[in-house]
C-alpha positions as CSV (number, residue, x, y, z in Angstrom):
1,X,173.2,-5.7,85.6
2,X,173.6,-9.2,83.5
3,X,173.4,-10.8,87.3
4,X,169.7,-9.4,86.6
5,X,168.2,-12.5,84.1
6,X,170.1,-15.5,86.0
7,X,168.3,-13.2,89.7
8,X,165.1,-13.6,88.5
9,X,165.8,-17.0,87.2
10,X,166.9,-18.7,90.0
11,X,163.5,-16.6,91.8
12,X,161.3,-18.5,89.2
13,X,162.6,-21.9,90.4
14,X,163.0,-21.4,93.6
15,X,159.4,-20.7,93.7
16,X,158.3,-22.9,92.2
17,X,160.4,-25.8,94.1
18,X,158.3,-24.6,97.6
19,X,155.2,-24.2,94.8
20,X,155.7,-27.9,94.2
21,X,156.0,-28.9,97.8
22,X,153.3,-27.4,99.4
23,X,150.9,-28.7,96.5
24,X,152.6,-32.3,97.4
25,X,151.6,-32.2,101.5
26,X,148.7,-30.6,100.6
27,X,147.7,-32.8,98.1
28,X,145.6,-36.1,99.6
29,X,147.4,-39.0,97.8
30,X,148.5,-42.7,98.3
31,X,151.6,-42.4,99.9
32,X,153.0,-44.2,96.2
33,X,151.3,-41.9,94.3
34,X,152.6,-38.8,96.0
35,X,156.2,-40.3,96.0
36,X,156.1,-41.1,92.4
37,X,154.8,-37.5,92.2
38,X,158.1,-36.1,94.3
39,X,160.2,-38.6,91.8
40,X,158.6,-36.9,88.5
41,X,158.8,-33.4,89.8
42,X,162.3,-33.7,90.8
43,X,163.8,-35.6,87.6
44,X,161.5,-32.4,85.6
45,X,163.4,-29.9,88.5
46,X,166.9,-31.2,87.8
47,X,166.5,-31.5,83.7
48,X,165.6,-27.7,84.1
49,X,167.7,-26.2,86.8
50,X,170.7,-28.3,84.4
51,X,169.6,-26.5,81.2
52,X,169.2,-23.5,82.7
53,X,172.8,-23.4,84.2
54,X,174.1,-24.6,80.7
55,X,172.4,-21.1,79.5
56,X,174.3,-19.1,82.3
57,X,177.2,-20.1,81.4
58,X,177.2,-20.1,78.1
59,X,175.8,-16.2,78.3
60,X,179.0,-15.8,81.2
61,X,181.4,-17.2,77.5
62,X,179.6,-14.6,75.3
63,X,180.0,-11.6,77.9
64,X,183.3,-12.6,78.9
65,X,184.5,-12.7,74.5
66,X,182.6,-9.4,74.5
67,X,184.9,-7.7,77.6
68,X,188.0,-9.1,75.6
69,X,187.0,-7.7,72.4
70,X,185.9,-4.3,74.3
71,X,189.4,-4.5,76.2
72,X,191.6,-5.1,73.2
73,X,189.2,-2.1,71.6
74,X,190.9,0.5,74.0
75,X,194.6,-0.3,74.0
76,X,194.5,-0.2,70.0
77,X,193.0,3.3,70.5
78,X,195.3,4.2,73.9
79,X,198.4,3.0,71.7
80,X,197.2,4.8,68.5
81,X,196.9,7.7,70.6
82,X,200.2,7.4,72.0
83,X,201.9,7.4,68.7
84,X,200.5,10.0,67.2
85,X,201.0,12.1,70.4
86,X,205.2,10.7,69.5
87,X,204.6,11.7,66.2
88,X,202.9,15.2,66.6
89,X,205.2,18.4,66.1
90,X,206.6,19.7,70.1
91,X,206.1,22.7,70.6
92,X,209.3,25.4,70.9
93,X,209.5,26.2,74.4
94,X,208.5,30.0,75.6
95,X,210.5,32.2,77.2
């Protein structure tokens, strides 16, 4: 479910880019002005994607570290349980 946030972000960015593209196509402006707008919007989008990409990488690292902690804790509990079973008195065989 951690992927849900990045999915929403991807859809948001995609929708934003599509909206910007449609707005530029239908907005009356001179060719040079339109190209300048496209360049500006492209640069802004690139910065937004770069920032969100870094956020996704950081979140992935956090999740990885948390997963490692959980696995380490589970291994410790397993080992403690194994030791307890070895130390527990063995039941007498019944005949």
